C-alpha positions as CSV (number, residue, x, y, z in Angstrom):
1,M,117.6,95.8,86.3
2,D,114.2,96.3,86.9
3,A,112.5,97.6,84.2
4,L,109.0,99.7,83.6
5,S,106.5,98.9,80.7
6,V,102.7,99.5,80.4
7,V,99.7,97.2,80.4
8,L,96.7,98.7,79.6
9,T,92.8,97.2,79.7
10,D,91.5,95.7,76.5
11,N,89.3,98.7,76.1
12,S,92.1,101.7,76.3
13,S,95.0,102.5,73.7
14,S,98.2,100.7,74.2
15,A,101.1,102.9,75.3
16,T,105.2,102.7,75.9
17,F,106.1,103.7,79.4
18,Y,109.7,104.7,80.5
19,A,112.5,102.5,82.3
20,Q,111.0,103.3,86.5
21,R,113.2,105.2,88.8
22,E,115.0,102.8,90.2
23,M,116.7,101.5,86.9
24,S,120.5,103.3,87.3
25,K,121.9,103.3,90.2
26,A,124.7,105.7,88.3
27,V,122.0,108.1,88.1
28,C,120.6,107.8,91.5
29,T,122.8,107.5,94.7
30,G,123.2,104.4,96.8
31,S,120.4,105.5,98.8
32,S,117.4,107.7,99.0
33,S,118.3,109.3,102.0
34,A,119.9,112.9,101.5
35,N,120.5,112.6,105.5
36,T,122.7,109.3,104.2
37,V,124.3,111.4,101.4
38,A,124.9,114.1,103.8
39,R,127.1,112.0,106.3
40,M,129.5,111.0,103.5
41,A,133.3,112.0,104.4
42,K,133.9,113.7,101.2
43,R,131.9,115.3,98.5
44,R,132.5,115.7,94.6
45,D,132.0,119.1,93.8
46,L,128.9,119.6,92.1
47,T,128.7,120.3,87.7
48,P,127.3,123.2,86.4
49,E,124.4,121.2,85.2
50,E,123.7,119.9,89.1
51,L,124.2,123.4,90.6
52,A,122.0,124.8,88.1
53,E,119.3,122.0,89.3
54,S,120.0,123.3,93.2
55,A,119.3,126.7,91.7
56,R,115.9,125.9,90.1
57,L,114.9,124.3,93.2
58,K,115.1,126.5,95.3
59,A,113.1,129.1,92.8
60,I,110.5,126.9,92.8
61,Y,110.5,126.8,96.5
62,E,110.7,130.5,96.9
63,D,107.4,130.7,94.5
64,R,105.5,128.3,96.4
65,K,106.6,130.4,99.9
66,A,105.1,133.3,98.4
67,A,102.4,132.1,97.3
68,A,101.3,130.3,100.5
69,K,102.0,133.6,102.3
70,A,99.7,135.7,99.6
71,R,97.0,133.1,101.1
72,G,97.8,133.8,104.5
73,Q,99.3,130.3,104.7
74,S,103.1,129.7,105.3
75,L,105.8,127.2,104.1
76,T,108.8,126.4,105.3
77,Q,111.7,124.0,104.3
78,A,110.8,122.3,107.1
79,D,107.5,121.7,106.0
80,V,108.8,120.7,102.7
81,A,111.1,117.9,104.4
82,E,108.4,116.7,106.3
83,R,105.8,116.4,103.4
84,A,108.7,114.3,101.8
85,G,109.2,112.6,104.8
86,W,112.8,113.3,105.6
87,S,113.7,113.8,109.1
88,G,115.2,117.5,109.0
89,Q,115.0,120.5,106.7
90,S,118.9,120.1,106.5
91,A,117.9,117.2,103.7
92,F,116.1,120.2,101.7
93,S,118.7,122.4,102.0
94,Q,121.3,120.4,100.8
95,Y,119.8,120.0,97.7
96,A,118.7,123.4,97.4
97,T,121.5,124.9,98.1
98,G,124.4,122.5,96.1
99,K,125.6,121.0,98.8
100,I,124.7,117.7,97.7
101,P,123.3,116.8,93.5
102,L,119.7,115.8,93.2
103,N,118.8,112.2,92.5
104,L,115.7,110.8,90.8
105,D,114.3,109.4,94.2
106,A,114.5,112.7,95.3
107,A,113.4,114.6,92.4
108,L,110.5,112.5,92.2
109,T,109.8,113.3,95.6
110,L,110.5,117.0,95.7
111,A,108.0,117.5,92.5
112,R,105.2,115.9,94.3
113,V,105.4,118.0,97.3
114,L,105.8,121.1,95.1
115,G,103.5,120.5,92.7
116,C,105.6,120.7,90.0
117,E,107.0,118.7,87.0
118,V,110.5,116.8,87.3
119,G,111.7,118.4,84.4
120,E,111.0,121.9,85.5
121,I,113.9,121.1,88.5
122,S,115.9,118.8,86.4
123,P,116.0,118.3,82.8
124,R,118.7,115.7,83.1
125,L,116.5,113.4,85.2
126,A,113.7,113.8,82.9
127,K,115.2,112.4,80.0
128,V,116.5,109.5,82.4
129,M,112.2,108.3,82.8
130,N,111.8,109.9,79.3
131,I,109.8,112.6,79.8
132,P,109.9,115.7,77.4
133,S,111.2,119.3,78.7
134,A,109.5,121.7,77.3
135,A,112.4,122.8,75.3
136,E,112.1,119.6,73.5
137,V,108.7,119.6,72.5
138,R,108.6,123.2,71.1
139,E,111.8,122.1,69.3
140,A,110.1,119.1,67.3
141,P,106.2,119.8,67.3
142,N,105.7,117.4,65.2
143,T,106.7,114.5,66.8
144,E,105.2,112.5,69.8
145,P,106.7,112.8,72.8
146,A,107.1,109.6,75.4
147,P,104.4,109.1,77.8
148,A,105.0,111.8,80.2
149,N,104.8,111.4,84.3
150,R,100.8,112.2,85.1
151,G,101.2,112.4,88.6
152,N,102.4,110.3,91.6
153,I,99.7,108.1,93.1
154,P,99.7,106.3,96.5
155,L,100.9,102.7,96.5
156,I,98.8,101.3,98.9
157,S,98.4,97.4,100.8
158,W,95.7,94.9,99.9
159,V,94.0,95.5,103.3
160,Q,93.7,99.2,103.0
161,A,92.2,98.7,99.0
162,G,89.5,96.7,100.5
163,S,88.7,99.7,102.5
164,F,89.6,102.1,99.7
165,H,86.1,102.7,98.5
166,E,84.9,104.1,102.1
167,A,87.4,106.5,102.2
168,V,86.8,109.9,101.9
169,E,89.7,111.4,100.8
170,A,92.0,110.0,98.1
171,Y,95.4,110.7,99.2
172,A,94.9,110.6,103.2
173,P,98.3,111.5,105.0
174,G,100.3,108.7,105.8
175,M,98.0,106.3,103.9
176,A,100.9,105.0,101.3
177,E,103.9,102.9,101.4
178,K,105.3,105.5,98.9
179,Y,104.5,107.5,95.9
180,L,104.9,106.4,92.5
181,P,105.0,108.1,88.7
182,C,101.9,106.9,86.6
183,P,102.0,107.1,82.6
184,V,99.0,107.4,82.0
185,P,96.3,109.9,82.4
186,H,94.2,109.2,85.8
187,S,91.7,110.0,88.1
188,D,92.6,111.6,91.6
189,W,91.3,108.1,93.4
190,T,93.9,105.6,91.6
191,F,95.8,104.1,94.1
192,A,98.2,101.2,93.2
193,L,99.0,97.9,94.5
194,R,102.1,95.1,94.3
195,V,100.9,91.8,92.7
196,R,100.9,88.7,95.1
197,G,100.8,85.3,93.8
198,D,100.8,83.5,90.8
199,S,97.0,83.5,90.0
200,M,97.4,86.3,87.2
201,F,100.8,84.8,85.6
202,N,99.9,83.5,81.9
203,P,102.9,80.7,81.0
204,H,101.5,80.8,77.9
205,G,102.1,84.3,76.8
206,G,100.1,86.9,76.1
207,K,98.5,89.5,79.5
208,S,100.3,88.3,82.8
209,F,100.8,89.8,85.7
210,S,103.6,88.2,88.0
211,E,104.3,88.7,91.7
212,G,106.0,91.9,92.8
213,D,104.4,93.5,89.6
214,I,103.0,96.8,90.4
215,I,99.4,97.5,89.1
216,Y,97.8,101.1,88.7
217,C,93.9,101.4,89.3
218,D,91.5,103.8,88.8
219,P,87.9,103.9,90.7
220,E,86.5,105.7,87.8
221,V,87.2,103.5,84.7
222,E,84.4,101.2,84.0
223,A,84.6,97.9,84.0
224,I,83.9,95.9,81.4
225,N,83.6,92.5,79.9
226,R,87.8,91.5,79.8
227,S,88.6,94.2,82.0
228,Y,91.5,93.3,84.6
229,V,89.9,94.6,87.7
230,V,90.5,94.9,91.9
231,V,87.6,93.6,93.7
232,K,86.4,93.6,97.5
233,M,84.3,90.0,98.2
234,V,81.7,90.2,100.4
235,D,83.1,89.3,104.4
236,E,86.7,89.5,103.1
237,Q,89.1,91.8,104.5
238,E,91.1,92.0,101.9
239,A,91.3,92.9,97.7
240,T,91.7,90.4,95.2
241,F,92.7,91.0,91.5
242,K,91.4,89.2,88.8
243,Q,90.1,89.8,85.3
244,L,86.4,90.7,84.7
245,V,84.2,87.9,82.6
246,V,80.5,89.0,82.0
247,E,77.8,86.4,80.7
248,G,74.5,88.1,80.2
249,T,73.5,88.8,83.9
250,F,76.2,87.0,85.2
251,R,79.7,88.5,86.3
252,Y,82.9,86.5,87.4
253,L,86.3,86.9,88.1
254,K,89.0,84.8,86.1
255,A,92.1,83.6,87.0
256,L,95.1,84.2,83.9
257,N,97.1,81.3,85.5
258,P,95.4,77.9,83.3
259,S,96.8,75.8,86.5
260,W,94.8,78.1,89.6
261,P,92.2,75.8,91.6
262,E,89.7,78.0,91.2
263,P,90.1,79.6,87.4
264,F,86.4,81.2,87.7
265,V,84.7,83.0,90.6
266,R,80.9,84.0,90.4
267,I,80.6,87.2,92.3
268,D,76.9,88.9,93.0
269,S,76.2,92.1,93.3
270,E,77.1,92.7,96.9
271,A,80.9,92.5,95.5
272,V,82.5,95.9,95.2
273,I,84.9,96.6,92.2
274,L,87.4,98.7,93.6
275,G,89.4,99.6,90.5
276,V,90.2,98.7,86.8
277,V,94.0,98.1,85.9
278,I,94.9,100.9,83.9
279,A,98.9,100.2,83.8
280,K,101.4,97.9,85.5
281,L,104.9,98.1,86.2
282,E,107.0,95.0,85.4
283,Q,109.3,93.6,87.8
284,F,112.3,91.4,86.1
Protein backbone atom coordinates (compact mmCIF):
# COMPACT_ATOMS: atom_id res chain seq x y z
CA MET A 1 0.00 0.00 0.00
CA ASP A 2 1.27 3.48 -0.81
CA ALA A 3 1.64 5.90 2.06
CA LEU A 4 2.18 9.60 2.19
CA SER A 5 4.54 11.39 4.53
CA VAL A 6 5.91 14.90 4.68
CA VAL A 7 9.61 15.77 4.54
CA LEU A 8 10.25 19.47 5.03
CA THR A 9 13.44 21.39 4.41
CA ASP A 10 15.83 21.81 7.33
CA ASN A 11 14.73 25.40 7.76
CA SER A 12 11.00 24.67 8.05
CA SER A 13 8.73 23.07 10.68
CA SER A 14 8.00 19.35 10.60
CA ALA A 15 4.58 18.00 9.82
CA THR A 16 2.75 14.72 9.44
CA PHE A 17 0.73 14.19 6.32
CA TYR A 18 -2.28 12.09 5.57
CA ALA A 19 -2.44 8.92 3.52
CA GLN A 20 -2.33 9.57 -0.20
CA ARG A 21 -5.44 9.43 -2.30
CA GLU A 22 -4.63 6.02 -3.83
CA MET A 23 -4.30 4.44 -0.35
CA SER A 24 -7.51 2.40 -0.36
CA LYS A 25 -9.28 0.65 -3.18
CA ALA A 26 -12.04 -0.01 -0.70
CA VAL A 27 -12.79 3.71 -0.82
CA CYS A 28 -11.89 4.48 -4.39
CA THR A 29 -13.44 2.61 -7.26
CA GLY A 30 -11.27 0.34 -9.38
CA SER A 31 -10.95 3.11 -11.94
CA SER A 32 -10.79 6.89 -11.65
CA SER A 33 -12.78 7.22 -14.85
CA ALA A 34 -16.44 7.91 -14.29
CA ASN A 35 -17.14 6.56 -17.75
CA THR A 36 -15.74 3.17 -16.79
CA VAL A 37 -17.95 3.09 -13.72
CA ALA A 38 -20.95 4.10 -15.80
CA ARG A 39 -20.51 1.07 -18.03
CA MET A 40 -20.91 -1.35 -15.16
CA ALA A 41 -23.80 -3.65 -15.88
CA LYS A 42 -25.31 -3.40 -12.42
CA ARG A 43 -24.98 -0.55 -9.96
CA ARG A 44 -25.61 -0.82 -6.27
CA ASP A 45 -27.93 1.64 -4.56
CA LEU A 46 -26.18 4.65 -3.11
CA THR A 47 -26.16 5.07 0.65
CA PRO A 48 -27.91 8.11 2.19
CA GLU A 49 -24.46 9.59 2.84
CA GLU A 50 -23.44 9.17 -0.80
CA LEU A 51 -26.72 10.72 -1.97
CA ALA A 52 -26.06 13.69 0.30
CA GLU A 53 -22.63 14.05 -1.30
CA SER A 54 -24.22 14.18 -4.75
CA ALA A 55 -26.64 16.85 -3.54
CA ARG A 56 -23.81 18.94 -2.12
CA LEU A 57 -21.85 18.59 -5.36
CA LYS A 58 -24.84 19.74 -7.39
CA ALA A 59 -25.44 22.70 -5.05
CA ILE A 60 -21.81 23.81 -5.33
CA TYR A 61 -22.00 23.53 -9.12
CA GLU A 62 -25.21 25.59 -9.22
CA ASP A 63 -23.56 28.22 -7.01
CA ARG A 64 -20.54 28.44 -9.31
CA LYS A 65 -22.84 28.54 -12.34
CA ALA A 66 -24.80 31.46 -10.88
CA ALA A 67 -21.59 33.31 -10.01
CA ALA A 68 -20.31 32.87 -13.57
CA LYS A 69 -23.60 34.18 -14.95
CA ALA A 70 -23.36 37.25 -12.72
CA ARG A 71 -19.96 37.95 -14.29
CA GLY A 72 -21.41 37.68 -17.77
CA GLN A 73 -19.88 34.24 -18.29
CA SER A 74 -21.24 30.71 -18.38
CA LEU A 75 -20.46 27.42 -16.71
CA THR A 76 -21.97 24.17 -17.96
CA GLN A 77 -21.64 20.56 -16.93
CA ALA A 78 -19.65 20.02 -20.11
CA ASP A 79 -17.23 22.77 -18.98
CA VAL A 80 -16.73 21.05 -15.64
CA ALA A 81 -16.15 17.68 -17.31
CA GLU A 82 -13.65 19.16 -19.76
CA ARG A 83 -11.67 20.85 -16.98
CA ALA A 84 -11.70 17.59 -15.06
CA GLY A 85 -10.22 15.80 -18.06
CA TRP A 86 -13.30 13.63 -18.68
CA SER A 87 -14.59 12.80 -22.12
CA GLY A 88 -18.11 14.13 -21.69
CA GLN A 89 -20.57 15.79 -19.36
CA SER A 90 -22.25 12.49 -18.47
CA ALA A 91 -19.45 11.73 -16.04
CA PHE A 92 -20.16 14.84 -13.98
CA SER A 93 -23.92 14.45 -14.40
CA GLN A 94 -23.90 10.96 -12.93
CA TYR A 95 -21.97 12.11 -9.89
CA ALA A 96 -24.19 15.16 -9.38
CA THR A 97 -27.46 13.27 -9.77
CA GLY A 98 -26.52 10.36 -7.52
CA LYS A 99 -26.38 7.69 -10.18
CA ILE A 100 -22.85 6.67 -9.19
CA PRO A 101 -21.03 7.30 -5.89
CA LEU A 102 -18.15 9.72 -5.59
CA ASN A 103 -14.68 8.24 -5.15
CA LEU A 104 -11.63 10.02 -3.79
CA ASP A 105 -10.03 10.67 -7.17
CA ALA A 106 -13.21 12.25 -8.55
CA ALA A 107 -13.77 14.29 -5.38
CA LEU A 108 -10.23 15.72 -5.53
CA THR A 109 -10.64 16.57 -9.21
CA LEU A 110 -14.05 18.20 -8.76
CA ALA A 111 -12.85 20.17 -5.73
CA ARG A 112 -10.04 21.58 -7.88
CA VAL A 113 -12.31 22.41 -10.81
CA LEU A 114 -15.07 23.97 -8.68
CA GLY A 115 -12.69 25.78 -6.34
CA CYS A 116 -13.77 24.21 -3.06
CA GLU A 117 -12.48 21.82 -0.41
CA VAL A 118 -13.08 18.07 -0.62
CA GLY A 119 -14.87 18.26 2.73
CA GLU A 120 -17.48 20.64 1.29
CA ILE A 121 -18.48 17.88 -1.10
CA SER A 122 -17.77 14.78 0.96
CA PRO A 123 -16.89 14.83 4.66
CA ARG A 124 -16.57 11.04 4.34
CA LEU A 125 -13.74 11.24 1.79
CA ALA A 126 -12.15 14.18 3.60
CA LYS A 127 -11.81 11.94 6.65
CA VAL A 128 -10.00 9.37 4.54
CA MET A 129 -7.44 12.08 3.79
CA ASN A 130 -7.43 13.21 7.45
CA ILE A 131 -8.85 16.58 6.43
CA PRO A 132 -11.01 17.83 9.32
CA SER A 133 -14.46 19.09 8.40
CA ALA A 134 -15.61 22.52 9.52
CA ALA A 135 -17.94 20.87 12.05
CA GLU A 136 -15.09 18.86 13.57
CA VAL A 137 -12.96 21.96 13.93
CA ARG A 138 -15.81 23.80 15.66
CA GLU A 139 -16.46 20.89 18.01
CA ALA A 140 -12.83 20.65 19.12
CA PRO A 141 -11.34 24.15 18.88
CA ASN A 142 -8.67 23.31 21.45
CA THR A 143 -7.10 20.61 19.27
CA GLU A 144 -4.72 20.93 16.36
CA PRO A 145 -6.10 19.30 13.19
CA ALA A 146 -3.97 17.26 10.84
CA PRO A 147 -2.45 19.19 7.92
CA ALA A 148 -5.16 19.84 5.36
CA ASN A 149 -4.91 19.81 1.61
CA ARG A 150 -3.52 23.25 0.81
CA GLY A 151 -4.50 23.07 -2.85
CA ASN A 152 -3.70 20.89 -5.83
CA ILE A 153 -0.48 21.51 -7.72
CA PRO A 154 0.81 20.22 -11.08
CA LEU A 155 3.01 17.15 -11.40
CA ILE A 156 5.36 17.98 -14.28
CA SER A 157 8.31 16.37 -16.05
CA TRP A 158 11.97 17.16 -15.41
CA VAL A 159 12.19 18.70 -18.88
CA GLN A 160 9.24 20.98 -18.08
CA ALA A 161 10.87 21.87 -14.78
CA GLY A 162 13.98 22.95 -16.66
CA SER A 163 12.03 25.70 -18.38
CA PHE A 164 9.48 26.35 -15.64
CA HIS A 165 11.26 29.54 -14.53
CA GLU A 166 10.57 31.02 -17.97
CA ALA A 167 6.80 30.40 -17.75
CA VAL A 168 4.43 33.34 -17.58
CA GLU A 169 1.56 31.33 -16.11
CA ALA A 170 1.96 28.98 -13.16
CA TYR A 171 -0.77 26.54 -14.13
CA ALA A 172 -0.68 26.59 -17.90
CA PRO A 173 -3.52 24.39 -19.23
CA GLY A 174 -2.39 20.93 -20.24
CA MET A 175 1.08 21.26 -18.76
CA ALA A 176 0.62 18.80 -15.90
CA GLU A 177 0.66 15.01 -15.91
CA LYS A 178 -1.92 15.32 -13.13
CA TYR A 179 -2.66 17.46 -10.10
CA LEU A 180 -1.74 16.41 -6.57
CA PRO A 181 -2.87 17.72 -3.17
CA CYS A 182 -0.18 19.60 -1.25
CA PRO A 183 -0.17 19.27 2.56
CA VAL A 184 1.77 22.42 3.42
CA PRO A 185 1.40 26.14 2.65
CA HIS A 186 2.93 27.03 -0.70
CA SER A 187 3.04 29.70 -3.37
CA ASP A 188 1.00 29.69 -6.57
CA TRP A 189 4.10 28.62 -8.50
CA THR A 190 4.69 25.38 -6.59
CA PHE A 191 5.11 22.26 -8.72
CA ALA A 192 5.74 18.55 -8.14
CA LEU A 193 8.28 16.14 -9.63
CA ARG A 194 8.73 12.38 -9.54
CA VAL A 195 12.21 11.44 -8.22
CA ARG A 196 14.38 9.50 -10.66
CA GLY A 197 17.45 7.43 -9.87
CA ASP A 198 19.09 6.92 -6.47
CA SER A 199 21.47 9.88 -6.16
CA MET A 200 19.36 11.22 -3.28
CA PHE A 201 18.81 7.86 -1.59
CA ASN A 202 20.64 7.63 1.73
CA PRO A 203 21.11 3.97 2.77
CA HIS A 204 22.33 5.03 6.19
CA GLY A 205 19.05 6.64 7.23
CA GLY A 206 18.12 10.25 7.84
CA LYS A 207 16.81 12.40 5.01
CA SER A 208 16.43 10.28 1.91
CA PHE A 209 14.55 10.34 -1.39
CA SER A 210 13.85 7.13 -3.29
CA GLU A 211 13.06 6.65 -6.96
CA GLY A 212 9.35 7.19 -7.50
CA ASP A 213 8.89 9.58 -4.56
CA ILE A 214 7.04 12.81 -5.34
CA ILE A 215 8.72 16.03 -4.25
CA TYR A 216 6.89 19.36 -3.90
CA CYS A 217 9.02 22.35 -4.96
CA ASP A 218 8.30 26.00 -4.18
CA PRO A 219 10.21 28.60 -6.24
CA GLU A 220 9.38 31.36 -3.75
CA VAL A 221 11.07 29.69 -0.76
CA GLU A 222 14.60 31.00 -0.17
CA ALA A 223 17.31 28.44 -0.87
CA ILE A 224 19.83 28.40 1.99
CA ASN A 225 22.63 26.09 3.06
CA ARG A 226 21.42 22.46 3.35
CA SER A 227 18.14 23.13 1.50
CA TYR A 228 16.98 20.44 -0.91
CA VAL A 229 16.69 22.14 -4.28
CA VAL A 230 15.74 21.59 -7.90
CA VAL A 231 18.31 23.27 -10.14
CA LYS A 232 18.63 24.07 -13.85
CA MET A 233 22.29 23.74 -14.79
CA VAL A 234 23.86 25.69 -17.65
CA ASP A 235 23.49 23.92 -21.01
CA GLU A 236 21.30 21.21 -19.46
CA GLN A 237 17.79 20.69 -20.77
CA GLU A 238 16.46 18.92 -17.69
CA ALA A 239 16.49 20.00 -14.07
CA THR A 240 18.38 18.11 -11.34
CA PHE A 241 17.61 17.48 -7.67
CA LYS A 242 20.27 17.71 -4.95
CA GLN A 243 21.08 19.24 -1.57
CA LEU A 244 22.53 22.76 -1.64
CA VAL A 245 25.80 23.28 0.24
CA VAL A 246 27.08 26.85 0.66
CA GLU A 247 30.67 27.46 1.72
CA GLY A 248 31.59 31.12 1.68
CA THR A 249 31.01 32.41 -1.84
CA PHE A 250 30.92 28.93 -3.35
CA ARG A 251 27.86 26.79 -3.90
CA TYR A 252 27.75 23.03 -4.39
CA LEU A 253 25.15 20.39 -5.11
CA LYS A 254 25.46 17.34 -2.88
CA ALA A 255 24.13 13.83 -3.57
CA LEU A 256 22.88 12.10 -0.41
CA ASN A 257 23.96 8.70 -1.70
CA PRO A 258 27.58 8.24 -0.53
CA SER A 259 28.22 5.84 -3.42
CA TRP A 260 27.27 8.39 -6.07
CA PRO A 261 30.14 8.95 -8.58
CA GLU A 262 30.01 12.73 -8.16
CA PRO A 263 28.99 13.40 -4.55
CA PHE A 264 29.64 17.15 -4.94
CA VAL A 265 29.21 19.37 -8.00
CA ARG A 266 30.14 23.03 -7.90
CA ILE A 267 27.61 25.38 -9.49
CA ASP A 268 28.23 28.87 -10.80
CA SER A 269 26.09 31.99 -10.80
CA GLU A 270 24.41 31.02 -14.06
CA ALA A 271 22.76 27.95 -12.54
CA VAL A 272 19.10 28.61 -11.69
CA ILE A 273 17.54 27.27 -8.50
CA LEU A 274 14.02 26.47 -9.64
CA GLY A 275 12.55 25.62 -6.27
CA VAL A 276 13.12 24.40 -2.73
CA VAL A 277 11.62 21.06 -1.71
CA ILE A 278 8.96 21.66 0.95
CA ALA A 279 7.42 18.18 1.18
CA LYS A 280 7.53 14.73 -0.33
CA LEU A 281 5.17 11.86 -1.10
CA GLU A 282 6.85 8.55 -0.33
CA GLN A 283 6.21 5.46 -2.43
CA PHE A 284 6.44 2.07 -0.71
